[in-house]
C-alpha positions as a Markdown table, in Angstrom:
| # | Residue | x | y | z |
|---|---|---|---|---|
| 1 | Met | -9.8 | -12.1 | -16.3 |
| 2 | Val | -6.3 | -13.6 | -15.9 |
| 3 | Lys | -4.8 | -10.3 | -17.0 |
| 4 | Glu | -6.8 | -8.4 | -14.5 |
| 5 | Ser | -5.8 | -10.8 | -11.8 |
| 6 | Ile | -2.1 | -10.4 | -12.6 |
| 7 | Val | -2.2 | -6.6 | -12.7 |
| 8 | Met | -4.3 | -6.2 | -9.5 |
| 9 | Gly | -2.2 | -8.8 | -7.7 |
| 10 | Val | 0.9 | -6.7 | -8.2 |
| 11 | Leu | -0.9 | -3.5 | -7.3 |
| 12 | Tyr | -2.3 | -5.1 | -4.1 |
| 13 | Ser | 1.2 | -6.4 | -3.2 |
| 14 | Val | 2.7 | -2.9 | -3.4 |
| 15 | Leu | 0.0 | -1.4 | -1.2 |
| 16 | Ala | 0.0 | -4.3 | 1.2 |
| 17 | Leu | 3.7 | -3.9 | 1.7 |
| 18 | Gly | 3.2 | -0.4 | 3.0 |
| 19 | Phe | 0.9 | -1.7 | 5.7 |
| 20 | Asn | 3.6 | -4.3 | 6.6 |
| 21 | Leu | 6.5 | -1.9 | 6.9 |
| 22 | Val | 4.6 | 0.2 | 9.4 |
| 23 | Tyr | 3.4 | -2.8 | 11.4 |
| 24 | Arg | 6.9 | -4.2 | 11.7 |
| 25 | Val | 8.3 | -1.1 | 13.4 |
| 26 | Ser | 5.3 | 0.2 | 15.2 |
| 27 | Lys | 3.2 | -3.0 | 15.8 |
| 28 | Ser | 0.1 | -1.1 | 14.6 |
| 29 | Ile | -1.9 | -0.6 | 11.4 |
| 30 | Asn | -1.7 | 2.7 | 9.6 |
| 31 | Leu | -5.2 | 3.4 | 8.6 |
| 32 | Ala | -4.1 | 6.7 | 6.9 |
| 33 | His | -2.3 | 4.6 | 4.3 |
| 34 | Pro | -5.2 | 4.7 | 1.8 |
| 35 | Glu | -5.4 | 8.5 | 1.9 |
| 36 | Ile | -1.6 | 8.8 | 1.3 |
| 37 | Ala | -2.2 | 6.9 | -2.0 |
| 38 | Leu | -5.2 | 9.2 | -2.7 |
| 39 | Val | -3.4 | 12.4 | -2.0 |
| 40 | Ala | -0.3 | 11.3 | -4.1 |
| 41 | Ala | -2.5 | 10.2 | -7.0 |
| 42 | Tyr | -4.3 | 13.6 | -7.1 |
| 43 | Ala | -1.0 | 15.4 | -6.8 |
| 44 | Ala | 0.2 | 13.6 | -9.8 |
| 45 | Leu | -3.0 | 14.3 | -11.7 |
| 46 | Val | -2.8 | 18.1 | -10.9 |
| 47 | Ala | 0.8 | 18.2 | -11.9 |
| 48 | Ser | 0.2 | 16.4 | -15.2 |
| 49 | Met | -2.8 | 18.6 | -16.0 |
| 50 | Gln | -0.5 | 21.6 | -15.4 |
| 51 | Gly | 1.8 | 20.3 | -18.2 |
| 52 | Leu | 4.6 | 19.1 | -16.0 |
| 53 | Gly | 4.8 | 15.7 | -17.7 |
| 54 | Phe | 4.2 | 12.2 | -16.3 |
| 55 | Phe | 7.7 | 11.6 | -14.9 |
| 56 | Leu | 7.9 | 14.8 | -13.0 |
| 57 | Ala | 4.3 | 14.3 | -11.7 |
| 58 | Ala | 5.3 | 10.8 | -10.5 |
| 59 | Leu | 8.4 | 12.3 | -8.8 |
| 60 | Ile | 6.2 | 14.9 | -7.0 |
| 61 | Ala | 3.8 | 12.2 | -5.9 |
| 62 | Ser | 6.6 | 10.0 | -4.6 |
| 63 | Phe | 8.1 | 12.9 | -2.5 |
| 64 | Ile | 4.6 | 13.7 | -1.1 |
| 65 | Gly | 4.0 | 10.1 | -0.1 |
| 66 | Phe | 7.4 | 9.7 | 1.5 |
| 67 | Gly | 7.1 | 13.1 | 3.3 |
| 68 | Ile | 3.6 | 12.2 | 4.7 |
| 69 | Gly | 5.0 | 8.9 | 6.0 |
| 70 | Ile | 7.9 | 10.7 | 7.8 |
| 71 | Leu | 5.5 | 13.3 | 9.2 |
| 72 | Leu | 3.1 | 10.6 | 10.4 |
| 73 | Glu | 5.9 | 8.9 | 12.3 |
| 74 | Arg | 7.3 | 12.2 | 13.8 |
| 75 | Gly | 3.9 | 13.8 | 14.6 |
| 76 | Val | 1.7 | 10.8 | 15.4 |
| 77 | Ala | 3.5 | 7.6 | 16.0 |
| 78 | Arg | 6.4 | 8.9 | 18.0 |
| 79 | Pro | 4.3 | 10.8 | 20.6 |
| 80 | Leu | 2.2 | 7.7 | 21.1 |
| 81 | Leu | 5.2 | 5.4 | 21.6 |
| 82 | Gly | 4.5 | 3.0 | 24.5 |
| 83 | Arg | 0.7 | 3.5 | 24.3 |
| 84 | Pro | -1.6 | 0.5 | 23.4 |
| 85 | Pro | -1.6 | -0.1 | 19.6 |
| 86 | Val | -5.2 | 0.8 | 19.4 |
| 87 | Ala | -4.3 | 4.4 | 20.2 |
| 88 | Leu | -2.1 | 4.7 | 17.1 |
| 89 | Ile | -4.7 | 3.0 | 15.0 |
| 90 | Ala | -7.3 | 5.5 | 16.1 |
| 91 | Ala | -4.9 | 8.4 | 15.5 |
| 92 | Thr | -4.1 | 7.3 | 12.0 |
| 93 | Leu | -7.9 | 6.9 | 11.3 |
| 94 | Gly | -8.2 | 10.6 | 12.3 |
| 95 | Val | -5.3 | 11.4 | 9.8 |
| 96 | Phe | -7.3 | 9.4 | 7.2 |
| 97 | Tyr | -10.1 | 12.0 | 7.3 |
| 98 | Leu | -7.8 | 14.9 | 7.6 |
| 99 | Leu | -5.9 | 13.9 | 4.5 |
| 100 | Arg | -9.1 | 13.3 | 2.6 |
| 101 | Gly | -10.4 | 16.8 | 3.5 |
| 102 | Val | -7.1 | 18.3 | 2.5 |
| 103 | Ala | -7.3 | 16.5 | -0.9 |
| 104 | Ile | -10.8 | 17.7 | -1.5 |
| 105 | Glu | -9.9 | 21.3 | -0.7 |
| 106 | Ala | -6.6 | 21.4 | -2.5 |
| 107 | Thr | -7.8 | 19.7 | -5.8 |
| 108 | Gly | -10.9 | 21.8 | -6.3 |
| 109 | Ser | -12.3 | 21.1 | -9.7 |
| 110 | Tyr | -9.9 | 18.2 | -10.2 |
| 111 | Trp | -11.6 | 16.2 | -7.4 |
| 112 | Ser | -13.9 | 14.6 | -10.0 |
| 113 | Gly | -10.8 | 12.8 | -11.3 |
| 114 | Gly | -9.1 | 12.4 | -14.6 |
| 115 | Ser | -6.5 | 10.5 | -16.6 |
| 116 | Leu | -2.8 | 10.5 | -16.0 |
| 117 | Gly | -2.1 | 10.0 | -19.7 |
| 118 | Asp | -3.0 | 8.3 | -23.0 |
| 119 | Phe | -1.8 | 4.7 | -23.0 |
| 120 | Gly | -3.8 | 3.4 | -25.9 |
| 121 | Thr | -1.3 | 0.8 | -27.2 |
| 122 | Val | -2.4 | -2.9 | -26.9 |
| 123 | Tyr | 0.1 | -5.7 | -26.2 |
| 124 | Arg | -0.5 | -9.4 | -26.6 |
| 125 | Ile | 1.3 | -12.1 | -24.6 |
| 126 | Gly | -0.2 | -15.3 | -25.9 |
| 127 | Ala | -3.9 | -15.1 | -25.4 |
| 128 | Val | -3.6 | -12.4 | -22.7 |
| 129 | Val | -4.1 | -8.8 | -23.9 |
| 130 | Phe | -2.6 | -6.0 | -21.9 |
| 131 | Thr | -3.4 | -2.3 | -22.6 |
| 132 | Gly | -0.8 | 0.4 | -22.4 |
| 133 | Ser | -2.4 | 1.5 | -19.1 |
| 134 | Asp | -1.9 | -2.0 | -17.7 |
| 135 | Ile | 1.7 | -2.1 | -18.7 |
| 136 | Ala | 2.4 | 1.4 | -17.2 |
| 137 | Ala | 0.7 | 0.5 | -13.9 |
| 138 | Leu | 2.6 | -2.8 | -13.8 |
| 139 | Ala | 5.9 | -1.0 | -14.5 |
| 140 | Val | 5.4 | 1.5 | -11.6 |
| 141 | Ala | 4.2 | -1.2 | -9.2 |
| 142 | Leu | 7.1 | -3.5 | -10.0 |
| 143 | Val | 9.7 | -0.8 | -9.7 |
| 144 | Ala | 8.2 | 0.1 | -6.3 |
| 145 | Leu | 8.3 | -3.5 | -5.1 |
| 146 | Gly | 11.8 | -4.1 | -6.4 |
| 147 | Leu | 13.2 | -0.9 | -5.0 |
| 148 | Val | 11.8 | -1.4 | -1.4 |
| 149 | Ile | 12.3 | -5.1 | -1.2 |
| 150 | Gly | 15.8 | -4.8 | -2.7 |
| 151 | Ile | 16.8 | -2.1 | -0.1 |
| 152 | His | 15.2 | -4.1 | 2.7 |
| 153 | Arg | 16.9 | -7.4 | 2.0 |
| 154 | Phe | 20.2 | -6.6 | 0.2 |
| 155 | Thr | 21.6 | -3.4 | 1.7 |
| 156 | Arg | 23.2 | -2.4 | 5.0 |
| 157 | Leu | 20.3 | 0.1 | 5.5 |
| 158 | Gly | 17.8 | -2.7 | 5.0 |
| 159 | Val | 19.6 | -4.9 | 7.5 |
| 160 | Ala | 19.5 | -2.1 | 10.1 |
| 161 | Met | 15.8 | -1.5 | 9.4 |
| 162 | Arg | 15.1 | -5.2 | 9.9 |
| 163 | Ala | 17.1 | -5.2 | 13.1 |
| 164 | Val | 15.1 | -2.3 | 14.5 |
| 165 | Ala | 11.8 | -4.0 | 13.5 |
| 166 | Glu | 12.9 | -7.2 | 15.2 |
| 167 | Asn | 14.4 | -5.8 | 18.4 |
| 168 | Pro | 14.5 | -2.0 | 18.8 |
| 169 | Tyr | 16.2 | -2.2 | 22.2 |
| 170 | Gly | 18.9 | -4.5 | 21.0 |
| 171 | Ala | 19.4 | -2.4 | 17.9 |
| 172 | Ala | 19.8 | 0.7 | 20.1 |
| 173 | Gly | 22.3 | -1.2 | 22.2 |
| 174 | Tyr | 24.4 | -1.8 | 19.0 |
| 175 | Gly | 24.3 | 2.0 | 18.3 |
| 176 | Leu | 21.8 | 2.0 | 15.5 |
| 177 | Pro | 19.7 | 5.2 | 15.2 |
| 178 | Val | 16.4 | 3.6 | 16.0 |
| 179 | Arg | 14.2 | 6.7 | 15.7 |
| 180 | Arg | 15.7 | 7.6 | 12.4 |
| 181 | Leu | 15.3 | 4.1 | 11.0 |
| 182 | Thr | 11.7 | 3.9 | 12.3 |
| 183 | Ala | 10.9 | 7.2 | 10.6 |
| 184 | Leu | 12.5 | 5.9 | 7.4 |
| 185 | Ser | 10.3 | 2.7 | 7.5 |
| 186 | Trp | 7.2 | 5.0 | 7.7 |
| 187 | Gly | 8.6 | 7.0 | 4.8 |
| 188 | Phe | 9.1 | 4.0 | 2.6 |
| 189 | Ala | 5.6 | 2.9 | 3.5 |
| 190 | Gly | 4.3 | 6.3 | 2.4 |
| 191 | Leu | 6.4 | 6.0 | -0.8 |
| 192 | Leu | 4.8 | 2.6 | -1.6 |
| 193 | Gly | 1.3 | 4.1 | -0.9 |
| 194 | Ala | 2.1 | 7.0 | -3.3 |
| 195 | Leu | 3.4 | 4.7 | -6.1 |
| 196 | Gly | 0.5 | 2.3 | -5.5 |
| 197 | Gly | -2.0 | 5.1 | -5.9 |
| 198 | Leu | -0.1 | 6.3 | -9.0 |
| 199 | Ala | -0.3 | 2.8 | -10.5 |
| 200 | Phe | -4.1 | 2.6 | -9.8 |
| 201 | Gly | -4.4 | 6.1 | -11.4 |
| 202 | Leu | -2.5 | 4.8 | -14.5 |
| 203 | Lys | -4.7 | 1.7 | -14.8 |
| 204 | Ala | -8.1 | 3.2 | -14.3 |
| 205 | Gly | -7.8 | 6.9 | -13.9 |
| 206 | Val | -7.6 | 9.0 | -10.7 |
| 207 | Ser | -10.8 | 9.0 | -8.8 |
| 208 | Pro | -12.1 | 9.5 | -5.2 |
| 209 | Gly | -12.4 | 5.7 | -4.9 |
| 210 | Ile | -8.7 | 4.9 | -5.0 |
| 211 | Asp | -8.5 | 4.7 | -1.3 |
| 212 | Ser | -11.1 | 1.8 | -1.2 |
| 213 | Tyr | -8.6 | -0.4 | -3.2 |
| 214 | Val | -5.9 | 0.4 | -0.7 |
| 215 | Leu | -8.1 | -0.6 | 2.1 |
| 216 | Lys | -8.7 | -3.9 | 0.3 |
| 217 | Ala | -4.9 | -4.4 | 0.2 |
| 218 | Leu | -5.0 | -4.7 | 4.0 |
| 219 | Ala | -6.6 | -8.2 | 3.4 |
| 220 | Ala | -3.4 | -9.2 | 1.5 |
| 221 | Ser | -1.3 | -8.0 | 4.4 |
| 222 | Leu | -3.4 | -10.1 | 6.9 |
| 223 | Leu | -3.2 | -13.1 | 4.6 |
| 224 | Ala | 0.6 | -12.9 | 4.4 |
| 225 | Gly | 1.0 | -11.9 | 8.0 |
| 226 | Leu | 1.5 | -8.3 | 9.0 |
| 227 | Asp | 5.1 | -8.9 | 10.0 |
| 228 | Ser | 6.0 | -10.9 | 6.8 |
| 229 | Ile | 7.7 | -9.3 | 3.9 |
| 230 | Ala | 8.4 | -12.5 | 2.0 |
| 231 | Gly | 4.7 | -13.6 | 1.7 |
| 232 | Ile | 3.3 | -10.2 | 0.7 |
| 233 | Val | 3.3 | -10.9 | -3.1 |
| 234 | Val | 1.5 | -14.3 | -2.5 |
| 235 | Gly | -1.1 | -12.4 | -0.4 |
| 236 | Gly | -1.6 | -9.9 | -3.1 |
| 237 | Phe | -2.2 | -12.5 | -5.8 |
| 238 | Val | -4.4 | -14.7 | -3.6 |
| 239 | Leu | -6.6 | -11.7 | -3.0 |
| 240 | Ser | -6.7 | -10.6 | -6.6 |
| 241 | Phe | -7.5 | -14.1 | -7.9 |
| 242 | Thr | -10.2 | -14.6 | -5.2 |
| 243 | Glu | -11.8 | -11.3 | -6.3 |
| 244 | Gln | -11.7 | -11.9 | -10.1 |
| 245 | Phe | -12.5 | -15.6 | -10.2 |
| 246 | Gly | -14.9 | -15.5 | -7.3 |
| 247 | Asp | -16.9 | -12.8 | -9.1 |
| 248 | Tyr | -16.8 | -14.7 | -12.4 |
| 249 | Phe | -18.1 | -18.0 | -11.0 |
| 250 | Leu | -20.4 | -16.6 | -8.4 |
| 251 | His | -21.8 | -13.6 | -10.2 |
| 252 | Asn | -25.2 | -15.3 | -10.9 |
| 253 | Tyr | -25.6 | -16.4 | -7.3 |
| 254 | Leu | -23.9 | -13.6 | -5.4 |
| 255 | Pro | -23.9 | -10.4 | -7.6 |
| 256 | Gly | -21.1 | -8.1 | -6.6 |
| 257 | Phe | -19.1 | -10.7 | -4.8 |
| 258 | Gly | -15.8 | -9.2 | -6.1 |
| 259 | Glu | -16.5 | -6.0 | -4.3 |
| 260 | Val | -16.7 | -7.6 | -0.9 |
| 261 | Ala | -14.3 | -10.5 | -1.4 |
| 262 | Ala | -11.4 | -8.7 | 0.2 |
| 263 | Phe | -13.4 | -8.1 | 3.4 |
| 264 | Ile | -14.5 | -11.8 | 3.5 |
| 265 | Val | -10.9 | -12.8 | 3.2 |
| 266 | Met | -10.0 | -10.5 | 6.1 |
| 267 | Leu | -12.7 | -12.0 | 8.3 |
| 268 | Val | -11.8 | -15.6 | 7.5 |
| 269 | Val | -8.0 | -15.0 | 8.0 |
| 270 | Leu | -8.7 | -13.2 | 11.4 |
| 271 | Leu | -10.9 | -16.1 | 12.5 |
| 272 | Leu | -8.8 | -19.0 | 11.3 |
| 273 | Lys | -5.2 | -17.7 | 10.9 |
| 274 | Pro | -4.8 | -14.4 | 12.8 |
| 275 | Tyr | -1.1 | -14.3 | 12.2 |
| 276 | Gly | -1.4 | -15.0 | 8.5 |
| 277 | Phe | 0.2 | -17.8 | 6.5 |
| 278 | Phe | 3.7 | -16.4 | 6.8 |
| 279 | Gly | 3.5 | -14.3 | 9.9 |
| 280 | Thr | 5.2 | -15.0 | 13.3 |
| 281 | Glu | 2.8 | -16.5 | 15.9 |
| 282 | Arg | 3.4 | -14.7 | 19.2 |
| 283 | Ile | 2.9 | -16.7 | 22.4 |
| 284 | Glu | 2.2 | -14.6 | 25.5 |
| 285 | Arg | 2.8 | -16.2 | 28.9 |
| 286 | Leu | 0.4 | -15.3 | 31.7 |
């Protein structure tokens, strides 16, 4: 149970960070994010089944996720710039179903799912037992987190992206390419979705239900605060431990609690702490 909480906490954090990156630059929630993970995971599955090897399959999935993110910004978010946030939310919901349909048609017989490789080795850290699949999933997720957070916080590109997220008009005044940096944020969000989907595929196999886990990760984003990068890992682990331990202790009284825990967390956070525990509370003067 502890092992499962740790692995799922890291995976939720990766996927939640994708929601956060988009929200910071577009002030909207990208509901197509779950299907980016799904499409990328199936692309990796098809590539590996064709004998391309795991690393090449992962590279293909990463390019697909990044590319879909860029296309979403160029083709959906940018034309809706200046419209109410709900317009973009509704548009990305439409893209959600479009991507799912594309995945079903493109994968054909592979749609039933499959494994991304044989990771049968078992590792013990004290009393906690990790399978090879757990280690592989953790490795992909941690690399994704480290890469994006490292770029975001410790590079000039990251500083520019943060400036655009905080004040796009001010950033434009300083000569920063706001549109290009916004598209790049969407691209990185797509990359995180792809690598998160790949990590889930490594852990439990690729299946049509991958997108449901990505949707649960939205609870971690809300918990941390949709404009917070620093608190995202905390949000991921709180969600994971709530699911695992809640299901363990409440199973006899509330069977299946773990399946709905994320949505209960979403509801409670929206009611009691709508800006999350690390988010910025916005005050509007009338």
